[in-house]
Wavefront OBJ file of the C-alpha trace (Angstrom):
o trace
v -11.427 -71.903 -17.697
v -8.621 -71.180 -15.271
v -7.533 -68.181 -13.249
v -9.189 -64.791 -12.776
v -12.034 -63.454 -14.896
v -10.445 -60.937 -17.267
v -12.322 -58.171 -19.080
v -10.406 -56.950 -22.121
v -11.329 -53.423 -23.222
v -10.258 -52.616 -26.772
v -10.366 -56.256 -27.812
v -10.388 -55.517 -31.554
v -7.149 -53.519 -31.659
v -3.665 -54.700 -32.552
v -2.627 -55.601 -28.996
v -6.120 -56.607 -27.875
v -6.481 -59.091 -30.736
v -3.272 -60.867 -29.759
v -4.162 -60.882 -26.053
v -7.516 -62.463 -26.912
v -5.871 -65.187 -29.002
v -3.237 -65.883 -26.358
v -5.809 -66.034 -23.550
v -7.818 -68.607 -25.515
v -4.677 -70.688 -26.084
v -3.946 -70.575 -22.355
v -7.493 -71.466 -21.369
v -7.976 -68.185 -19.511
v -11.416 -66.792 -18.699
v -11.377 -63.653 -20.853
v -14.374 -61.598 -21.955
v -13.710 -59.195 -24.851
v -15.326 -55.767 -24.543
v -15.570 -53.856 -27.823
v -16.747 -50.370 -28.718
v -20.159 -51.778 -29.679
v -20.629 -52.826 -26.058
v -19.027 -49.818 -24.371
v -18.031 -46.518 -25.958
v -14.961 -45.236 -24.117
v -15.601 -41.686 -25.356
v -19.017 -41.599 -23.645
v -18.655 -40.236 -20.087
v -21.983 -41.881 -19.183
v -20.864 -45.372 -20.233
v -21.437 -47.764 -17.319
v -19.556 -50.864 -16.190
v -22.403 -52.275 -14.080
v -23.174 -55.226 -16.333
v -19.587 -56.490 -16.387
v -18.176 -58.974 -13.894
v -14.398 -59.365 -13.725
v -11.404 -59.759 -11.431
v -8.924 -58.077 -13.784
v -9.512 -55.420 -16.430
v -7.033 -54.823 -19.251
v -7.444 -51.408 -20.861
v -6.162 -51.445 -24.445
v -8.513 -48.639 -25.530
v -6.705 -45.588 -26.895
v -6.819 -42.798 -29.437
v -3.426 -43.369 -31.061
v -3.216 -41.238 -34.196
v -0.511 -38.941 -32.884
v -0.893 -36.082 -35.357
v -4.696 -36.092 -35.061
v -4.345 -35.820 -31.267
v -2.216 -32.697 -31.779
v -4.780 -31.085 -34.085
v -7.809 -31.974 -31.929
v -6.943 -33.071 -28.369
v -10.558 -33.627 -27.288
v -10.988 -37.312 -28.220
v -7.574 -38.223 -26.759
v -8.345 -36.458 -23.486
v -11.709 -38.239 -23.270
v -10.436 -41.737 -24.086
v -6.746 -41.867 -23.153
v -7.174 -39.965 -19.890
v -10.715 -39.813 -18.526
v -11.832 -43.294 -19.576
v -8.791 -44.758 -17.805
v -9.816 -42.911 -14.650
v -13.439 -44.076 -14.851
v -12.403 -47.674 -15.459
v -10.053 -47.505 -12.470
v -12.937 -46.251 -10.322
v -15.041 -49.206 -11.491
v -12.186 -51.597 -10.715
v -11.826 -50.129 -7.235
v -15.551 -50.631 -6.615
v -15.339 -54.251 -7.809
v -12.021 -54.843 -5.984
v -10.564 -55.831 -9.343
v -7.037 -55.246 -10.643
v -6.529 -52.817 -13.526
v -3.866 -53.298 -16.184
v -3.599 -49.904 -17.879
v -1.797 -50.078 -21.219
v 0.329 -46.982 -21.774
v 3.119 -45.975 -24.132
v 6.764 -44.999 -24.507
v 5.430 -41.625 -25.706
v 5.090 -40.536 -22.068
v 8.827 -39.905 -22.587
v 10.774 -37.808 -25.067
v 11.808 -34.662 -23.237
v 14.017 -36.365 -20.654
v 17.825 -35.907 -20.754
v 18.592 -39.639 -20.401
v 19.811 -41.374 -23.573
v 19.996 -44.985 -22.449
v 17.136 -47.485 -22.154
v 14.722 -45.873 -19.713
v 13.764 -47.610 -16.486
v 10.438 -47.113 -14.758
v 12.103 -44.699 -12.313
v 12.882 -42.104 -15.003
v 10.487 -39.138 -14.776
v 8.016 -38.898 -17.634
v 8.427 -36.036 -20.105
v 5.950 -36.232 -22.998
v 6.529 -33.981 -26.004
v 3.102 -34.230 -27.675
v -0.608 -34.322 -26.840
v -0.882 -38.082 -27.306
v 1.896 -38.760 -24.787
v 0.489 -36.183 -22.365
v -3.000 -37.720 -22.452
v -1.597 -41.197 -21.883
v 0.450 -39.902 -18.934
v -2.697 -38.286 -17.533
v -4.515 -41.605 -17.966
v -1.824 -43.292 -15.868
v -2.232 -40.654 -13.160
v -6.031 -40.708 -13.080
v -5.999 -44.505 -12.856
v -3.546 -44.459 -9.944
v -5.512 -41.741 -8.143
v -8.722 -43.764 -8.402
v -7.361 -47.194 -7.448
v -4.401 -48.634 -5.544
v -4.169 -51.850 -7.569
v -3.054 -50.637 -10.987
v -0.393 -52.139 -13.213
v 0.735 -49.638 -15.846
v 2.313 -51.427 -18.796
v 4.123 -49.173 -21.254
v 4.418 -50.665 -24.723
v 6.205 -49.184 -27.732
v 6.242 -49.199 -31.543
v 3.914 -52.184 -31.753
v 3.638 -54.392 -34.803
v 1.122 -57.214 -34.939
v -0.918 -59.281 -37.351
v -4.136 -57.353 -36.658
v -2.566 -53.991 -37.503
v -3.057 -50.782 -35.577
v -6.714 -49.800 -35.320
v -7.425 -46.798 -37.508
v -3.875 -46.623 -38.839
v -4.208 -49.023 -41.756
v -1.748 -51.730 -40.791
v 1.537 -51.223 -38.976
v 5.049 -49.941 -39.638
v 6.283 -53.296 -40.959
v 3.477 -53.575 -43.520
v 3.862 -49.921 -44.509
v 7.595 -50.344 -45.163
v 7.043 -53.518 -47.170
v 4.333 -51.885 -49.284
v 6.201 -48.630 -49.906
v 9.463 -50.455 -50.556
v 7.834 -52.553 -53.261
v 5.992 -49.587 -54.759
v 8.790 -47.026 -54.725
v 12.085 -48.899 -54.580
v 13.488 -46.207 -52.283
v 12.470 -45.205 -48.753
v 13.554 -42.278 -46.585
v 13.191 -42.967 -42.856
v 14.154 -40.881 -39.824
v 17.340 -42.088 -38.162
v 17.419 -39.816 -35.097
v 14.395 -41.157 -33.222
v 15.403 -44.104 -31.019
v 12.810 -46.535 -29.616
v 12.035 -50.174 -28.776
v 10.344 -52.054 -31.642
v 7.927 -54.530 -30.064
v 5.763 -57.360 -31.371
v 2.244 -57.065 -29.990
v 2.267 -60.859 -29.573
v 5.259 -60.680 -27.209
v 3.715 -57.754 -25.327
v 0.490 -59.730 -24.948
v 2.356 -62.759 -23.614
v 4.158 -60.617 -21.040
v 0.954 -58.873 -19.913
v -0.780 -62.210 -19.338
v 2.344 -63.501 -17.546
v 2.224 -60.467 -15.230
v -1.428 -61.168 -14.442
v -0.790 -64.856 -13.844
v 2.241 -64.118 -11.647
v 0.145 -61.620 -9.657
v 3.005 -59.168 -9.930
v 2.891 -56.167 -7.611
v 1.113 -52.999 -8.697
v 3.355 -50.452 -10.383
v 4.865 -49.543 -13.737
v 6.386 -52.047 -16.163
v 8.048 -51.467 -19.519
v 6.675 -54.217 -21.737
v 8.907 -54.162 -24.797
v 11.123 -56.478 -26.786
v 14.832 -56.360 -25.963
v 17.186 -54.153 -27.958
v 16.811 -50.616 -29.302
v 16.662 -49.172 -32.802
v 16.041 -46.038 -34.781
v 13.113 -46.074 -37.195
v 15.728 -46.261 -39.951
v 17.363 -49.310 -38.307
v 13.943 -50.944 -38.053
v 12.982 -50.165 -41.661
v 16.337 -51.310 -43.061
v 16.036 -54.615 -41.208
v 12.471 -55.148 -42.493
v 13.474 -54.555 -46.115
v 16.600 -56.708 -45.815
v 14.903 -59.682 -44.118
v 11.911 -59.669 -46.477
v 14.301 -59.440 -49.444
v 12.580 -56.403 -50.941
v 14.538 -54.651 -53.691
v 14.557 -51.201 -52.156
v 17.031 -48.679 -50.792
v 16.426 -47.340 -47.282
v 17.995 -43.900 -46.843
v 18.375 -42.259 -43.412
v 17.064 -38.719 -42.916
v 16.903 -36.403 -39.880
v 13.593 -35.623 -38.184
v 13.933 -32.059 -39.449
v 13.483 -33.361 -43.010
v 10.134 -34.984 -42.139
v 8.050 -32.367 -40.293
v 4.821 -33.529 -38.626
v 2.111 -31.684 -36.644
v 3.167 -33.523 -33.463
v 6.726 -33.730 -32.176
v 8.093 -37.259 -31.822
v 10.344 -38.364 -28.955
v 13.990 -38.262 -30.045
v 14.651 -40.995 -27.487
v 12.039 -43.300 -25.956
v 13.794 -46.690 -25.817
v 12.682 -48.590 -22.716
v 14.472 -51.017 -20.396
v 12.501 -54.229 -19.754
v 14.695 -55.426 -16.840
v 11.948 -54.962 -14.226
v 9.446 -56.841 -16.402
v 11.832 -59.736 -17.023
v 12.453 -60.094 -13.274
v 8.704 -60.078 -12.586
v 7.800 -62.737 -15.166
v 10.956 -64.808 -14.639
v 12.194 -64.850 -18.222
v 13.878 -62.611 -20.787
v 11.947 -60.868 -23.537
v 12.906 -61.815 -27.120
v 15.077 -59.374 -29.076
v 13.145 -57.229 -31.541
v 15.027 -58.725 -34.499
v 13.868 -62.201 -33.462
v 10.307 -60.912 -33.058
v 10.444 -59.331 -36.511
v 11.638 -62.577 -38.115
v 8.794 -64.445 -36.404
v 6.283 -61.886 -37.662
v 7.599 -62.010 -41.247
v 7.523 -65.803 -41.137
v 3.904 -65.772 -39.979
v 3.019 -63.420 -42.839
v 4.815 -65.632 -45.393
v 7.517 -63.035 -46.060
v 10.523 -64.947 -44.750
l 1 2 3 4 5 6 7 8 9 10 11 12 13 14 15 16 17 18 19 20 21 22 23 24 25 26 27 28 29 30 31 32 33 34 35 36 37 38 39 40 41 42 43 44 45 46 47 48 49 50 51 52 53 54 55 56 57 58 59 60 61 62 63 64 65 66 67 68 69 70 71 72 73 74 75 76 77 78 79 80 81 82 83 84 85 86 87 88 89 90 91 92 93 94 95 96 97 98 99 100 101 102 103 104 105 106 107 108 109 110 111 112 113 114 115 116 117 118 119 120 121 122 123 124 125 126 127 128 129 130 131 132 133 134 135 136 137 138 139 140 141 142 143 144 145 146 147 148 149 150 151 152 153 154 155 156 157 158 159 160 161 162 163 164 165 166 167 168 169 170 171 172 173 174 175 176 177 178 179 180 181 182 183 184 185 186 187 188 189 190 191 192 193 194 195 196 197 198 199 200 201 202 203 204 205 206 207 208 209 210 211 212 213 214 215 216 217 218 219 220 221 222 223 224 225 226 227 228 229 230 231 232 233 234 235 236 237 238 239 240 241 242 243 244 245 246 247 248 249 250 251 252 253 254 255 256 257 258 259 260 261 262 263 264 265 266 267 268 269 270 271 272 273 274 275 276 277 278 279 280 281 282 283 284 285 286 287 288 289
């Protein structure tokens, strides 16, 4: 095993699963930490038995509408667990990689891919708790890398969500023959595999502490993304654009949360693949292309 000892919290999730696979391929010393071993919602959960040089925190409560209805679990896990883990990292003199989200944005005036210098402006409880998690981690430790990912799709599927957006579009397209998808929410579709590669590259490169937007290149609306999925998988379905106002949800969604990955690309010394390329790769892996 080469390199630092890495503890991966949230190893069974969509991103965590890919990071675990990639670390094994690279021969990295990675120890997966699952909920059975440590319950992030338990304020008494201890880190004493774990030995690591780097911790990656992929643990999160991500069901956006549920967070709006009952903020308690999101506050406990997305915010306070991040702070406690950062405290443990500081005590162990270990680096923390805190996985965050594009949903820390949404209320900002900017309408071009957002750099790490743009002030956060969450518009829902989920985004606010993730922003608080970033802050609590930074307050507890001076060696924190915040990696903001967005609109992830991966083979493992999103924990608790029943798959991912790609699989949902494929299933509904086949079942219904017609989809209506919001066209006025702009984001950065990102393969969890590519995000995992970039996160491990950042660790290996020993990039400086700070914020990094870890997303595929290019931007899209959810309608753009859905239309591309249906077209590339050759599903006989119409994809009709609708405004957000026609699809009300308990939690507001960011009208614009597309992220610029320029800082990330400079840090890891390579470009990130375009989201359309990542989608083709995903569909190929699933036997749909």
